[in-house]
N, C-alpha and C positions, 0 to 999 in steps of 0.2 A: 504492500501500500503505501501511495505517495503522500510525504511529509504537509501534514495541512496547518496552512502558514494564514496568520491574521492582523491584516497592517491597518492601523489606526489612520484615518487621513489618507485613502488610498484613490484618493478620487481625480488627483491631481500632481505636476510637480514631483518632489522626491517619494513619493510612497505608491504612485503612479508605476514610475519607474524600475521600483521596488517589483511590484507587483507584474510588470510586464515579463521580465529578467529570470522571476523565479518561475513564473506558468513556463517557460520558453523552456527551463532546466526540471521540468514535468514535476513542480513543485501543483500542490489544489490550493490556490489564491485568495483569499476573503479581504478584498477591501472594504472602505468602510464612507458613507458621505453622509450628512446628516436629508441629503436628499436624493438615493440614488436612482431614482425612478428615473430622472434628468439623462442617466446616461447608460440605460438599460438597454437599450439597441444595440449599440454599439460599442461596445466594453469589451475591453479582451482577458477580463477575467471576471467574477463575482462580484459582488457588490451587493453587502447587508447595510440596513440602517444601521445609523448611532453619532448622537450628541455627547461626546465627553465627558461636559460640561453638568448632564443628567443621568444620578445614579440608576433610577429604570431603565432607561435608556443602554446605559450601560451593559448592566443584569440581563437583559432581553436582547441584546447581542451574544455576547456569551453564550447564551443558553442557544439561540437561534442555529451558531454554527458548529454548536457540540448534537444538536437534535439531527443535522444533517450530515452531519461527521463522522460522530462520536466524540470526538478530540479536538483538541488545537495542541500543536507540537510547537507551534514557534509562535510566540506575540510580537509582534512590532509597534512600540509606541512612536507613532512617525508625528500626527496629528497638534498643530499647534499652532501660534497665530503670531503675527510680529508686534510690537509696536514701539513706538520712537517720541521725543521730546525731551524738552527739560526736566529733570526733576523734578524741580521744584513744578512747574505748571503742567506736570501729568497726572489730569484726575486719580484721585484713588478709586473710583470704581472703574479707569480701566486699570490700574494695576490690576485689582482684584480678580480682573476678569482674566487678565492675563495668564494670572497664577494659577487661576482656576482651572485654566484651557492645556499649560503646558506644565505644569505640577499637579494638581491635584489630579485630571482627569487620567493620566497614565497612572499615579497609584490606586486609583480604585479600578482602574484595567488590570493591573497588575494581582490586584486583593480578588479580583470576580475570576482570576482564570487561574492563581496558582491551586484552589483547591481539585480543580481537573487533572493540573499536571500531577501532582500528587498522584493522584489514582492513577496512573499511566508509570510515577517513579521516574521519567524524566521532562522535557523541557527546553527552551529556549526562550528567553524573554532579550530584547535588543531597546534601547530607547535611544531613539535620537534627539542627541541634543544638540548644543554649536561651539565654534571656537569662542566663541562672546562668551559664552560659559564662563571659560578660564577667564574673565578682564571684567572689569568693568569699563564699559568704553561711555564714551560719551554720546549724552542724547539719546544710549540704547539700554542704560543703567535698569531699568526694571528687565528690558527683552534676558541683560546677562544673568541677572539673578535666576529669574524661571529657571531657567537651566543650567547655570551654575548647582541651584538646590539639586534640582532631577541627577545632576553625576553623584552626587552626596549621598542622596537617598539611593541612589542604585549600587554603590559602593556597602552601602550599611544591609539590604534586601540582600546581594548576593553570598554573603557569610550567613547569614539566616536561612534562605532556603537550598543551601548547594548539600545539606545533608539528605534533601531528595532525592537529589539528581537532578536538579534543576539547573542550569545555565544561564549567568544575568550580565550583560557587557552594553556598557555603553557609545554610539558612535557619532562623534562631533565633528558636523559636515564644515568645510567654511564657505564661501560665495558659492551659489550654483544657479545658469541658470533659468530660473523656474519665476513662478507667478509671485510669489512672495510679499511683492513687494505693495500689487494690488490689493493684497487682504491685509495689509497691514492697520493698527492703529495709530495714525497721525496728530499729534499732540498741535493743535492751528499756530501757523508761523502769524503769531500774535503783533500788528503795526508799532504796537506801545514794549512790545516787550525788549527789558538788556539781552536777551538771547537772540533776538529776531536775527542777526545777520550771520551770527556763528551757527546756529541750528538748519537753519536755512540751506547756508551750502554745503551740513554736515549732510541734509538729506539729499542732495544731488550726487554728492558724494558716495551716499549706501545704497542711492537707485543704480548709479553706472557700474558699480561693483555687482553688483548682483545679476546686471543685463550683461554684464561680461564674464561671469562666473563660468565654473567648468561644467563638462556634463551631467546631470544629474544620474547618468549610468555607472558612473567612476562609483558611486554612492550604493547599487544596486549591486555591484562586483563586488563591493568590501563587503554589506551583508551576504552575500549567499556566502564567502570565505568565514564569516566567522559562525550561521549557522554548520556551515560542513568544519567545525573545529571542537573538538571533544571537551579542552581546556581554551575556552576564550578568555583574553585579557579582560581586564576588568575596563580601559580606554583603550578606543582608537580613534585617530583623528585621520581627515577625507576632506582634503582643500590642495589649495595653492602654495607651494611651496614654504611662502612669506607668510602665509597664516600658519602655518603648521609651526613655525621657527619663533615665530614670536610666546607661542606657549613654553618654547622649551629659555626664551629671553627673560620670559620674566621669574623662572627659576632661578637663572644667576646674575641678574641685575640687580645691582639696588635698586630699592624701589620710586624713589627719585628723579633716577635715570631713565627707568622703566616707563614712568608717567611723563616726561619727558618727551620719548623715541613717541610715547601714543599722542600726547601732542602738537607734535614737530609732522606726528604721518595727516593730521585732522585739522592742519593747519588752524589750532588754536593758540 
């Protein structure tokens, strides 16, 4: 029997690329979307309904896949939202929404899947984080915090569930050519804001980085490699060399030097 893979946020971007690639490799793939009926006529793999911010929707999604396949071998927590803005001017309600999708949603997905994987005595859980989660980036502080928190949560989970034969890993992508920028929450660039010029310029830079990003199939290949590894590492990073290098530099450079390097990059 082929392995059954459930990918949250599988209708576009990195999630869709992973789903297509794994389907080609013989895996039985279920992606998720809040409105799967929009895609059902021409989609390359199965789609099921899911809102990762709704506990009932999460339970129903897991039970639907179990009812259809009898198991879930691999859970890939890919669904996420972008958010930008000066920390001072980002509405608290939007910060909470970002954490609900990027952190609490994956936690609930993991918790709903673990009982089924324990019965199987095996399973892989892969959390898609971000290289941005390794550092507090200007005007992306909330996004960095959500992804950084998921990285640390995974470290704790993985030690707790290893006794059940369940493997867990993080994959942190850099910038990839997807539609993530279109779905981001952007705190408005306010005309009277003290951050107007710097934030506006940084927004343009971020969008350019995404538009010129790597092919999402790089992420798909990395995920397949992790699934087929019996003892995956805790952390994987996929992206441009300079983006991966930035993580290493943070470990070795004095904190003020690293801060100056980031500020120079963002022209602040």
